[in-house]
C-alpha positions in Angstrom: 181.0 5.1 -64.4 177.3 5.2 -63.4 174.4 4.5 -65.8 173.0 7.6 -67.5 169.6 7.6 -69.3 168.7 10.6 -71.3 165.3 12.2 -70.5 163.2 14.2 -72.9 164.9 17.5 -73.6 162.4 20.3 -74.4 162.6 23.9 -75.5 160.0 25.5 -73.3 158.3 28.8 -74.3 155.8 30.6 -72.0 153.5 33.0 -73.9 151.6 35.7 -72.2 151.2 36.5 -68.5 150.0 33.1 -67.3 152.4 31.2 -69.7 155.3 33.2 -68.4 154.4 32.6 -64.7 153.9 28.8 -65.3 157.3 28.7 -67.1 158.8 30.5 -64.1 157.4 27.9 -61.8 158.7 25.1 -64.1 162.2 26.6 -63.9 162.0 27.0 -60.1 161.0 23.3 -59.7 163.4 22.2 -62.4 166.3 23.8 -60.6 165.7 21.5 -57.5 166.1 18.3 -59.5 169.4 16.6 -60.6 167.7 15.7 -63.9 166.6 18.7 -66.0 164.3 18.1 -68.9 164.2 21.9 -69.7 167.1 22.4 -72.2 166.2 26.1 -72.8 163.4 28.4 -71.8 161.9 31.7 -73.3 159.1 33.9 -72.1 157.2 35.9 -74.8 154.9 38.7 -74.0 153.5 42.0 -75.2 153.3 43.4 -71.6 156.7 44.6 -70.2 155.6 44.5 -66.5 154.7 40.8 -66.8 158.2 40.0 -68.0 159.8 42.1 -65.3 158.0 40.0 -62.7 159.6 36.8 -63.7 162.2 35.5 -61.2 163.7 32.4 -62.9 163.6 33.1 -66.6 166.9 34.7 -67.6 166.6 38.3 -68.6 168.1 37.6 -72.1 165.3 35.0 -72.6 162.5 37.4 -71.9 161.2 38.6 -75.3 159.0 41.7 -75.4 157.2 41.9 -78.7 154.9 44.5 -80.3 156.7 47.5 -78.7 155.9 49.6 -81.8 152.2 49.1 -81.6 151.4 48.1 -78.0 154.1 50.2 -76.2 154.8 47.3 -73.7 151.2 47.5 -72.4 149.9 44.2 -73.6 146.8 43.5 -75.7 144.2 43.1 -72.9 141.9 40.1 -73.6 142.0 40.6 -77.4 143.5 37.4 -78.8 143.1 38.5 -82.4 145.5 41.3 -81.6 147.7 38.8 -79.8 147.8 36.7 -82.9 148.5 39.6 -85.2 151.3 41.1 -83.0 152.9 37.7 -82.6 152.8 37.1 -86.4 154.3 40.6 -87.1 157.1 39.9 -84.6 157.7 36.2 -85.4 161.2 36.8 -86.6 162.2 38.2 -83.2 161.0 35.0 -81.6 162.6 32.9 -84.2 166.0 34.6 -83.9 165.9 33.8 -80.1 165.0 30.1 -80.3 167.3 29.6 -83.3 170.2 30.1 -80.9 169.4 26.6 -79.4 170.8 23.8 -81.6 167.7 21.8 -82.7 169.7 18.5 -82.6 169.8 19.0 -78.8 166.0 19.1 -78.5 163.4 16.3 -78.5 160.4 18.6 -78.6 159.1 22.1 -78.1 156.7 22.8 -75.2 154.5 25.8 -75.5 152.7 27.1 -72.4 149.8 29.6 -72.3 146.4 30.4 -70.9 143.9 30.0 -73.7 141.4 32.6 -72.4 143.6 35.8 -72.5 145.1 37.8 -75.2 148.8 37.4 -75.9 149.0 33.7 -75.0 145.6 32.7 -76.5 146.4 34.4 -79.8 150.2 34.0 -79.9 150.5 30.3 -79.1 148.8 29.1 -82.4 150.9 31.5 -84.4 154.1 30.4 -82.7 153.1 26.7 -83.1 152.4 27.2 -86.8 155.8 28.8 -87.3 157.8 26.1 -85.4 155.9 23.5 -87.3 156.9 25.1 -90.6 160.6 25.5 -89.7 161.2 22.4 -87.6 159.0 20.0 -89.5 160.3 16.9 -87.8 160.2 18.3 -84.2 157.2 17.5 -82.1 155.4 20.5 -80.6 153.4 20.0 -77.4 151.2 22.6 -75.8 150.0 23.2 -72.2 146.8 25.1 -72.5 145.1 26.5 -69.4 141.3 26.8 -69.7 139.7 29.9 -68.0 137.5 29.5 -65.0 133.8 29.5 -65.6 133.7 32.6 -63.4 135.9 34.6 -65.8 133.0 35.1 -68.2 132.0 34.5 -71.8 134.8 36.5 -73.5 137.5 34.3 -71.9 135.5 31.2 -72.9 135.2 32.5 -76.5 139.0 33.2 -76.6 139.8 29.7 -75.3 137.5 28.0 -77.8 138.9 29.9 -80.7 142.5 29.3 -79.6 141.9 25.6 -79.0 140.1 25.2 -82.3 143.1 26.8 -84.1 145.6 24.5 -82.4 143.5 21.4 -83.2 142.4 22.2 -86.7 144.5 25.2 -87.7 146.1 24.2 -91.0 145.4 22.4 -94.3 147.4 19.1 -94.6 148.7 20.3 -98.0 150.5 23.1 -96.3 153.0 20.8 -94.6 156.6 21.9 -95.3 155.7 25.4 -96.4 155.9 28.6 -94.5 152.3 28.8 -93.5 152.5 32.4 -92.2 152.4 33.8 -95.7 149.3 35.5 -97.0 147.6 33.5 -99.8 148.0 35.1 -103.2 145.1 36.1 -105.4 143.5 33.1 -106.9 144.5 30.7 -104.1 141.5 28.5 -103.3 142.6 27.1 -100.0 144.6 28.3 -97.1 144.0 30.5 -94.0 144.5 34.2 -94.1 147.4 35.6 -92.2 146.1 37.3 -89.1 148.7 40.0 -89.5 147.7 40.9 -93.0 145.1 43.2 -94.2 143.1 40.8 -96.3 139.5 39.7 -96.0 138.3 39.1 -92.4 134.7 38.1 -92.7 133.7 34.6 -91.5 133.4 33.2 -95.1 137.1 33.6 -95.6 138.1 32.0 -92.2 138.7 28.4 -91.6 135.4 27.5 -90.0 135.9 25.1 -87.1 133.3 22.4 -86.4 133.9 20.9 -83.0 131.2 21.9 -80.6 129.0 20.6 -77.8 127.0 18.5 -80.2 130.0 16.7 -81.6 132.7 14.4 -80.2 136.2 15.8 -80.0 138.7 14.1 -82.1 136.3 13.6 -85.0 136.8 13.8 -88.7 139.7 16.0 -89.5 140.3 15.1 -93.1 140.2 18.7 -94.2 142.5 20.1 -91.5 145.5 19.1 -89.4 146.6 20.1 -85.9 149.3 22.7 -85.4 150.6 20.7 -82.4 151.1 17.0 -81.6 149.1 17.3 -78.4 147.5 19.8 -76.2 147.7 19.0 -72.4 144.7 20.8 -71.0 144.5 22.2 -67.5 141.3 23.7 -66.1 141.6 26.6 -63.7 138.5 25.3 -62.0 140.1 21.9 -61.3 142.4 23.3 -58.7 140.3 26.2 -57.5 138.3 25.8 -54.3 134.7 27.0 -54.1 135.6 29.7 -51.5 138.9 30.6 -53.0 139.5 33.6 -55.3 141.2 33.0 -58.6 144.1 35.1 -57.5 144.6 33.0 -54.4 144.5 29.8 -56.5 146.8 30.8 -59.4 150.1 30.3 -57.5 149.1 26.8 -56.4 147.8 26.0 -59.9 151.1 27.1 -61.5 153.1 25.0 -59.1 151.0 21.9 -59.6 151.2 22.2 -63.4 155.0 22.8 -63.2 155.6 19.8 -61.0 153.5 17.4 -63.1 155.0 18.5 -66.4 158.6 18.5 -65.2 158.3 15.1 -63.5 156.7 13.7 -66.7 159.5 14.9 -69.0 162.4 14.4 -66.5 161.8 10.7 -65.7 164.3 8.2 -66.8 167.6 10.1 -66.4 169.4 8.9 -63.2 172.8 10.4 -62.6 173.9 7.6 -60.3 173.8 3.9 -60.7 172.1 3.4 -57.4 169.0 5.3 -58.6 168.4 3.5 -61.9 164.6 2.9 -62.1 163.2 -0.6 -62.2 161.1 0.4 -65.2 162.3 3.4 -67.2 159.9 5.9 -68.7 161.8 7.2 -71.7 161.3 9.5 -74.6 159.5 6.9 -76.7 157.0 6.1 -73.9 156.0 9.8 -73.6 155.9 10.3 -77.4 153.8 7.2 -78.0 151.4 8.1 -75.2 150.9 11.6 -76.5 150.5 10.4 -80.0 147.1 8.9 -79.1 144.9 11.8 -80.1 145.5 15.5 -79.8 144.0 16.2 -76.3 145.5 15.1 -73.0 145.2 15.8 -69.3 147.5 15.0 -66.3 146.7 14.1 -62.7 149.1 14.7 -59.9 149.0 13.5 -56.3 151.7 13.4 -53.5 152.1 11.9 -50.1 154.7 13.0 -47.5 156.9 10.2 -46.0 157.3 10.0 -42.3 160.9 9.5 -41.0 161.5 6.4 -38.9 162.6 7.8 -35.5 162.2 4.5 -33.6 164.8 2.4 -35.4 167.9 1.5 -33.4 171.4 2.3 -34.5 172.1 -1.4 -35.3 168.8 -1.5 -37.3 169.8 1.6 -39.3 173.2 0.1 -40.1 171.5 -3.2 -41.2 168.9 -1.4 -43.3 169.5 -0.3 -46.8 168.9 3.4 -45.9 168.0 6.2 -48.1 170.4 7.8 -50.5 169.8 11.2 -49.0 171.0 10.2 -45.6 167.5 10.0 -44.0 165.7 7.0 -42.7 162.1 6.4 -43.6 159.8 3.6 -42.5 159.3 1.6 -45.7 156.9 -1.2 -44.9 156.4 -2.7 -48.3 152.8 -3.6 -47.9 152.1 0.0 -46.8 154.3 1.3 -49.7 152.2 -0.8 -52.2 148.9 0.6 -50.9 150.3 4.1 -50.8 151.2 4.0 -54.5 147.9 2.5 -55.5 145.9 5.1 -53.5 147.9 8.0 -55.0 147.4 6.8 -58.5 143.7 6.5 -57.9 143.6 9.9 -56.4 145.5 11.4 -59.3 143.1 9.8 -61.7 139.8 10.2 -60.0 140.2 13.4 -57.9 143.2 15.4 -59.1 143.0 15.5 -62.8 143.9 18.9 -64.3 141.0 18.6 -66.7 137.8 16.8 -66.2 137.1 14.0 -68.7 135.3 10.7 -69.1 137.9 8.0 -68.5 136.2 5.7 -71.0 137.0 8.2 -73.7 140.7 8.1 -73.1 142.9 6.1 -75.6 146.2 5.8 -73.7 147.7 6.2 -70.3 151.0 6.5 -68.5 151.8 6.2 -64.8 154.9 7.6 -63.2 155.8 7.3 -59.5 158.7 9.3 -58.1 160.3 9.1 -54.7 163.1 7.3 -52.7 164.0 4.0 -54.4 163.1 2.0 -51.3 159.5 3.4 -51.3 158.9 2.6 -55.0 157.1 -0.7 -54.5 157.2 -2.5 -57.8 154.0 -4.5 -57.2 152.2 -1.3 -56.3 153.2 0.3 -59.6 152.2 -2.7 -61.6 148.9 -3.1 -59.9 148.2 0.7 -60.4 148.9 0.3 -64.1 146.6 -2.7 -64.4 143.9 -0.7 -62.5 144.2 2.3 -64.8 144.1 0.0 -67.9 140.7 -1.3 -66.7 139.4 2.3 -66.1 140.3 3.6 -69.5 139.9 0.4 -71.5 143.1 1.0 -73.3 145.2 -1.8 -75.0 148.2 -0.9 -72.7 149.2 1.6 -70.1 152.8 2.6 -70.0 154.5 3.4 -66.8 157.5 3.2 -64.5 159.3 4.6 -61.5 161.5 7.7 -61.0 163.9 7.1 -58.1 165.1 10.3 -56.5 166.0 11.5 -53.0 163.1 13.4 -51.5 160.8 13.0 -48.5 157.6 12.3 -50.5 156.0 10.1 -53.1 154.8 11.9 -56.2 152.5 10.3 -58.8 151.8 11.7 -62.3 149.1 10.2 -64.5 149.0 11.2 -68.2 145.8 10.4 -70.0 145.9 11.0 -73.8 143.4 10.8 -76.6 140.6 12.6 -74.8 137.6 12.8 -77.1 134.6 13.3 -74.9 134.3 15.9 -72.2 131.4 17.7 -70.6 133.7 20.5 -69.6 134.7 21.2 -73.2 131.0 21.0 -74.3 130.2 23.6 -71.6 133.1 25.8 -72.8 132.0 25.7 -76.4 128.4 26.4 -75.4 129.5 29.5 -73.5 131.7 30.5 -76.4 128.8 30.2 -78.8 126.7 32.5 -76.6 129.5 34.9 -76.5 129.9 35.0 -80.3 126.2 35.5 -80.7 126.4 38.4 -78.2 129.2 39.9 -80.2 127.2 39.7 -83.4 124.1 41.2 -81.7 126.2 44.0 -80.2 128.2 45.3 -83.2 126.5 48.6 -82.5 129.3 50.7 -81.0 126.8 52.0 -78.5 126.5 48.5 -77.0 127.3 48.3 -73.3 130.8 47.2 -72.2 129.1 44.5 -70.0 127.8 42.6 -73.0 130.2 39.7 -72.7 129.8 39.4 -68.9 126.1 39.1 -68.9 124.4 35.8 -69.5 122.4 36.2 -72.7 120.4 33.2 -74.0 119.8 34.2 -77.6 117.5 31.9 -79.6 118.9 29.9 -82.5 122.6 30.2 -81.8 124.8 27.5 -83.3 128.0 25.9 -82.0 130.4 26.7 -84.8 133.5 28.6 -83.5 135.9 30.3 -85.9 139.6 29.8 -85.5 141.9 32.7 -85.3 143.3 32.1 -88.8 
C-alpha cells in the first residue's frame, strides 16, 4: 500500500462578497488536485445575490444572514452593521459549522475583504465566536486590503477590522463566551456590537497600532482573535492600467492557488510521489506562529515538453507520472526553482513588506517530481534565510503531475510595513473627516475627498 501523509485539514469560511468569491476559487482549484486540504467550506453573506453567484460552494453551505433586517440586500460598506448582523445571527453560522466534526479539522480558515461591510465586520465576530467555542483550534484569516483607489472609507474599514483581529480581546476572556454583553459594574471587556449599550469612543477598546508605531508591538493588554492574518493587497496584483473589476478574478485565483498549495502540501496518494522533504502541519503551524501578520508570494513557470527525444530515449528515461515527457535538465531545473523563489519573494508578494522585518519563512515548490531539483530548493531556502535574517527557513517539495512549476513563499511575523502605515494614515484622515462631518447635511462625498485636517492622530478604534 502506498505511503499516505496527511495534509492540513481546514474548515474554510468565506465571509462577504469577496470572501465568498475567493472561497469559490479555492474550491475550484482544490477540485483539480488529488490532495484536498479543504475539509469543509461555507459562504456567509448578508446579500443574497452574492451567494447565488457562487458556482462551487454547495447550496446548503451558503448561509444568508440578517434576512429580517437587511432583506437579503447586504450592508453596503458599513462594517459596524456587518459586525452587528453577524453577532445577531451567530447561532445560524454556529449550527452550520457544528455539523463538521471538530476532530477532523486542524484549523479554521476565514476569508474576507477587510474594506467592505459584511466581511470586514463579520470576520472578527466569527473569529471571536470560534475562538470561544473551539479554544484549542487555530484560526487563520486571509484578509484582503482595499486598493488605494477605493477611497478612505474602505481604508478606515480595513484598519478597524484588522485592529480588531489583532487586538480584539482581553487575555482574561479566554475560555468564555466573549460575545456576551458585559454586565453593569464590569470594569473590562468589549461591548457587544449587537447590543444597545454605550457606543462612544471611551467605551471602546482603543487600538494603538498606527503609522508611528511598529506592528507587533506591546500587546500586554489585549490578545489577537486569530493565530495569524495572511494579508493580501489588491494593489499587489492590479496593473496600473487595469480596472479593479478586471483584476479581481486574477487576484482571487492567485490567492486561491497560493493558499491551497500551502495547506495541501505533504499528502501524496501514491508512493512514487512522496516528497523528498515533506512540508507538514507542524511546519505550517510553526511558521505562522511567528507573529500575527503574514504574506505569501506565488510564482509559476510552464514546462516545455521534450519533442526531440527518441523512442528509445523515452523508454530509458524515468518519464513523468502523467504520461508526458518534459526536458528536465537538472542544472536548468535548479536555476528555474531559484529564480521562481526569488520572483515570488521580491516581485510577487501578495502584500508589500520589508523582508528584514520578517521573523520566519517557508518555501514550497510544486511540480513533476523529476523537475523538483533538491539542490535548487535547498539553495533557495538558504537564500531566503539571508534575506529575512531568520534562524531557519522551513521548506520542501510537493510532487504532483502538472505541466508547470509553482512556488509558494510564506513570510510570517511581519512587523514593519510602509503599506500598512499608509493604510492607517488614510484611515486616520477618514475618521477625522467623519468626526468633522457629523452634521447630517454633510455631502456624501466626504469620504472620497482627500481632506488634510490639522492635528489628526493615528489611533483607530476596533469594531468592538
